[in-house]
N, C-alpha and C positions, 0 to 999 in steps of 0.2 A: 328666443335662444330661453322667459323666459318658463316659456310650454312646456321643453325638454327638463328644464334642469325638475321643474315639479313632477311630471310625469319621472323620470329616473330616482326619483329620490323616493317616491309612492315605489317606484320596483323596489329600489332597495330599504326598504320597510317590508315589503311582501316577503323578503330575500330571505333575510334578518329573523322573521321571525319565526321561519322554517327551520332557521339555526339553532334555538334557545335552547338547552337541554332539557326535558320532559318532568317533569312532576317526580314517575315516577323513576326516573335515573335520579334527581339529586333524595329521593326517600332511602333508594339502597343506600349509595354512597353514604348518607348517615348512619344506618342501622349497621353497614360497617365500621364507623368509626364509632360508634356508640362500644359497641362488642370488644374491640383491638382495644377503646381505652381501657374500659373492663379487665381484662387482663393485665391490662401495664398496672390496672393499680395493684394490682394481688403480689405485685413485686416491688414497686414502689410508692406505695398509696396517694403521695403530697404531688401527685402528678395528673398531668392534664393532657388531653392527645388533640391537638389544633389542626383543623384543614388549612392551606395554603395554595399559593398557585392561580391557577385560572381555577378551578374550583370554587376559589373562593372569590376573587381580586372580580369577577365580573364580566370576564370574556370568556368563557367557558360556551366548548360547542357540545349541539348533542352528538353524541354516540350515532357513528356510522351507521353503525349495524356489522360492521367489518374486524370491528378489533373489541379489546376489554374495553367496558367500564377503566379509566384510571386517577388517582389523587394520588393526592400530595397530604400526606402528613408530619408535622412536628411534634415530641413529646417534651412538657416547658414542666419541670423538675421544681416543684416549689419551697419546698423541705430545707428547713433555712437549717438546719443537723446536717452529718456528715451523708454525701454522696455519694449512688454509683460513678465508676467512671463511665465514656457516655460506650467505649467499647467492650466495657466489662457489663450489659444495661443489651445491647444490641445480640450479645450471645448468646445471656441468659430469657432471652425477649422471643430470638429465636426456637431456643430449645424449648419453652413454654409453649409456642405457636406450633409445633411442628406436632407438641403429646395432646394438646387440644382442639385443635380445628384440621377443615381439611383443608386448607394454605399450602399452597408450595413454600415452602423460606427458603430464602437464601439471605445466609448472612456476610456483610460488611465492615467486621471492624475496624479494619484499622485504616479504610478510606482518609479523608481531608475533615469528611463529615462521617463516622460511622452510622449506616443506614441497614434497615432489615427491608431488602424486597419481597416483595409477595405476590401473589397469583393462584387466581380460582378459575378453577374448570367450568363453561357454562354448564350452566343443568336447566331443569325444567323451571323451577320457580327463580332461572338468573342467565338467562336464553344469553347472552354476551359477556358474563363471566367477567374477571373483576380484577387489577389487578392495583398495588400502590406501594409506597416509599414513606418508611419511615424513615425519622433521623431526630435526630435533640437537642435543644439546644438550637436549634437552628432562631435567633431572636430576631436577624438584621430580614429574612427570608418574609418570616410573621412581619416584623411591619412594613416587608417592599409590597405584599399582600395588601395590606392597611389602605395605601399610599394609595395604588393601581384605583382600589375598588374607592377609595375619597374623589376619585377624581371620575372616576367613570361615574360616580354619583352629585354630582352638580350638574353635570346636562348627561344625560343616559342616554336619549334620542337620540343627538350627533356623535357621543363617543360613542357610547357601545356601537350603534351602527359601525360606523366608520370600522374600529377595529375588528369587531365580527366581521367585515365581509371582506381587511383587508388580510387577515387569516386565512379565508377560503381561496382567496387570491392569492394569495403569493404559495398555498400549498397547490394548485391546479400549475401555475406556472413555474414550479419546480425553483423557486427561490426561497426554499423558508428550511434547507438541513444547514447546523452549524458542520455537520458531522462533513459535509461537499462544497464546505468552503463560500457559502448562503450563512443568510445574517438568520435566526432563531426569534418566533413569534413575540418574545419579552422586547428583544430588539427594534423588531415593528409594532410595538406598543410605544416606547419610547418614542419613537418617529413622530410616532398620532400626535402624544399632545407636545411635545418641543412645537411640534408645528400651531399645533392649539394655542399654548402658553405664548409662545415666546413669537411667531410668526407673523397671524395675524390680525390684524389694528381694526378696529379693538379684538381683542382678546376673545376667545370661545371661553376659555377659565381663567383661572388668576393661577398665579404659582402658591400652591397653598406651600411649600418649605421656607416661603419670603415675607412669613408673614408668623412676624415673632408670636411665644405666648402673651397674652390679654392681663398675665398676672406671675410674679414672681415666680421661675420654677430654678427647680436643681439640675447642676449638675449633674447628674446622675439620672436623673430623669429623660434627658435631652441627651442622653449616649449610649451606647453599645460598647462598649472598648472603651477606643479610640474615634469613632463612626456617629457623628450628629443623623441622629437619628427622629431628629424634630420635627412636625406640619402640622398644621392646619387642619383638626379633623374633627372638628363639630359644626359638617356638613351642615346639617338644618338648623343650625344659627346662618351660615354659611348664605342656604338661599332665602331667608329672609330679608337677609339685609344688605344682597349684590346678585343683580342679574345682570347678564351679559350685554350690551347693547349693538353684537356683532348678530345681524339676522339673521346673515345667508345660511339658504337651506343645504342637507346635508348632500347634496350634490353637487351645488358648490366648491362647498367645502371639497374635495372630495378632487375634484376634479383642478384647483387651485395644491391642492397634497402634493400631487403627480405631477404640477408643470414644478413645483418647487422645490423637490428630488432630484428631478428628469435635468434642471437649467438655473437655477441657483444657486445653490445650499453647496459651497466652496469645499468641493470632499479632499482638499492637495491640501486647504491650510485648515479650516474647524474643525471644532470639535459639536456632538450633539449634543449639552448637559438643560436638562429639566430643573433643574437646581439652581443654576447659576446664569442661564439663558447663552449669551451669546461666549464662545471658547476658543481659543487659536491650540492647532495643537500642539506649540512651541511653549505653551502655559503651561501648557502640562507633561512639554518630555513625550510627548507622542508623534513625533515626527520615526516614518519607516524605516523601519532598519528587515533585515532577514533574521528571522526566527533558526535558533542554535538546534535544533530537534530536524527541522527540514529545509533545507536549501533551497526546494523549491516553494515554500510561504515566505510571506512577510507578515509582521507581526504590523498592528495599528495603519493596513490602509484605509481602515475606515476606521472611524473612533466615534463611539458613543458611549459617554459615561455612565458610570449605576449612582444613583440618585445619593444613596446612600456608603457603598462603598466604593469612593469617587476617585483612589486612584486605577478600578480595573477598567477595564474597557470590555462592552461587552457585543464591539462588534468582532474585537480578537480575532474570530474565527474567517472572515470574512477574508478570503484570496485576492489575486489580479482577476484572476477570471469571474471571482465570484462575484466582485463587485462590480465590473465590464457588463455580466449577466443583467446585474439587480439593477443596475442603471437606465441599462437595455431596458429594461419592463416596464420603470419606470419613463420613459422615453413613449413607449409601447401604448402604454396606458393614454400618457398627455392627446397621444395624437391621435387616437381613436375620441378623446372627450374634447375636442378641440375640433373636430373637424362636423359640417354641417350636419345633425340627423332624423332623422323623421321620427324615431321609433324610438328608445329608450332603452327599449327591450334587448334590440338591438345591439346596440355598444354595448351593454348589460354583457350578453351573450359572446363579445367579438371580445371584451375584457378577461370572461370568462375561461374562456376555449383552454384547455388541457393543453401545456408544451413538452415536449420528448424531456425525457430525461438530461440531456449532454447540457453544461456549461456551453456556452461560448467560447469562445478563447477571443482573446482580447489580442488588440494586433501588437508585433513588437513596438509602436510610436505612442499605444496610447497611453493616458495619462487622464484621472481620475477627474480632469480638470480641462478635456479636449473638447466641450462643447464647439468649437467655431473650429474647428480644425476633421475636412472631411475622415483622413485617417484615423480617429480617435473615436467615431463615430458607431454602435451598433448595427447592422446592414438592419433593417425590419422588413417582416415579411410582410405584401401587397394584401389589403385589407380583406378578405372574403364578402362576394357581392350578396347584399342586405335583402333580409328577405321581407316581401311584404304583408308582414300581419303585425298588428296590432299592438301597441302597451293592453299588458295582464291578461291579454288572451292566450289560452292552452294549444288552441287548435294546432300549431305547427312552434310551440316556441319549441327551443331548443331540449331535452331532456337531463341537460345537465342543470338549471335553470328552474326549481320549482316552484308555480306558482298556487301563490295562496288566494285564500275563497274570500271577499269583498270585502266578510266581516272580522276580519282577522286585520284587517288595520288597525295600524295601535298605534296609540294615544301615547305620551309623552310616557305620564307614570307608571303603565303598564310593563316596562322594558328589562323590567326585573325581576318580573312572573316568569315561572318557567314554563313548558306549556306541557298542556295536560294530556296522557297517554290515546291521545287519539288517532285516527291515521294521519299519515303524511299528506296527504292530496286536501286534509281541511283539519289545518290544525284550531284548537280556542284555547283562546287562553285564561291561565285561572283567576277565579275574580277572588281577593285577598288581600292581604296587607306585603309589601316587599319581602320578600324570605331571605335579607341579609344574614348571613349565619352567625348565631350569636358565639361559637365556640371561634372564636378569632382570639386574638392579642388586642385587652381592651383597649377605651379610646381614652385622650387623656384630657374632655372635654371638663373637667373641672380647674385647667388653665383657662378655658377659653368661654364657660357659662357665666354670662353676668351675674353680679350682684344682687340677693334676696332682694323684691320691692321697699321693704322699712331698714337698707340699708341710706345712709348716709348722704344725702343727695351731690357731695363731693366723690362717691363712690362711685355713683351715679356716671359725672360727670367725664370722671377718670376712664369707666371702662370704656363709652362713647366714641374719647377721645383716638384710646388706642386701639380701636377698633377701626377709625377711619381710616389712623394711618395705615391702619397693616389690611387694609383694603387696598389701599389707594400704593403702597411697594409691594403689595401681587400684580398690580392688573398697571404699572407704568408703563412706557416707552423704555423696549429693548435694544441695544444694539443689531439685534437678527430684523427685527421687527423695521430700524431705521435704514436696511441694508436696502431688504426691497424694496421700501417708496421712495430712496434716493435714484434704486435704481426705473423704476416708474417713471420717476420725473423727470430722467436723464434724457436730451434726444436725440444721443447715441443708443439708447435701454432697446426701443422699437428696433434698430437695425441691428442687435447683438439676436434677439432673440428672432427675426426674421431670418437669420443666416444660419442662423440653429438648425429653423425647422426648414428649411431648405436641404440640408446636409440631411437631415433627416428620412426626405422622401425620396432620398438617392434610393 
């Protein structure tokens, strides 16, 4: 079994390497950002244009060649004097871009967050085309991007590999569309972080939001409006002082991830919160209730708390059939990975087999927590027969799983480096430093950095004590971990799991 985990981990690394954006894509996006920032400064000289979302949080995928490059941008207005309203800026910027550029421009000045939508057609110098949305003063989105980037930076090998693989897997299994009743990519990222912070024992990641500042900080510096945006973002310091004692491979973590969300997470009663850990729907006031705008939908069928806007349910779009399908896919993946396998690549191919577009219709008696009720279990199709090809052999490998050349196997420190613009069949990693984007919200390291070397010994001791306490708070036992390990120790837990497995095979 350990050999299977080792081979599956290597297959995942080989796979994920080829999902990373190329250096060319990153350069194009940065050129566009600079051009747009230069134009915006003609309207608001004290403005900055910052990247956010997947372009900047460490979880972006390489362009597939079937669609335009995409990026989210946020314009921050740093002037302390009178400022234009966001709706006015949207209109003015839209007019300017239509005059001065070849972008197709659509302005939405009266949206909840006013934005300018831009697109540029493919050309010889830009074969994919590019599209982007520019918002104004969306500071929470910038902080959210930095939070996810910070988590990705703590353990890039395992965290980024899991997230990038799941982004592809959820798209191929058709459970990544909020508009069709399933979950957004952002929601799946939060599921991974919650699992690694609050479920695994020992934790793979510390809880960055529970690590308090090491020096006094004002209320204004910790909040945007009523939202507490503090988290420990001095990742360089964190990696010097703390290392997870959880040594599980990325394959072992992925197997446990699917098992947890297929059998152990209580969808009926619990909330996924990377900020607080274990929470109940009742404590949030998020009981399932009809959607007034659409009687066929129900809000709060699945509950994932946004880390900063804590009253916002990231999974609010998930319908009854959507949750049934999502959980059925988690169960299918768990079953594939729990069966004895001789070839890790076969398991990976089976996991990523493309599914039809339709959602599975939940049976009338289905509830999200009915793991031991035969009527509530999605009927899983039989697995295809195994094909006798070897791990990392491209001779008979499925076309949708690209096989990396041997020298592309990545050491941990290179997972943040974009791929060079070489042939897809033979990606090479760019040598150099980690390209974490400079054009993002600033870090708050002045509240976490150590005192200068000549500071009094009392200050040094106080800092060390505060850091130790902070790390203890970030990695302490959580109810989610305790619940899982209580189940594992319980004599009845194995029989319950056995019952669920039996139902899955029906």
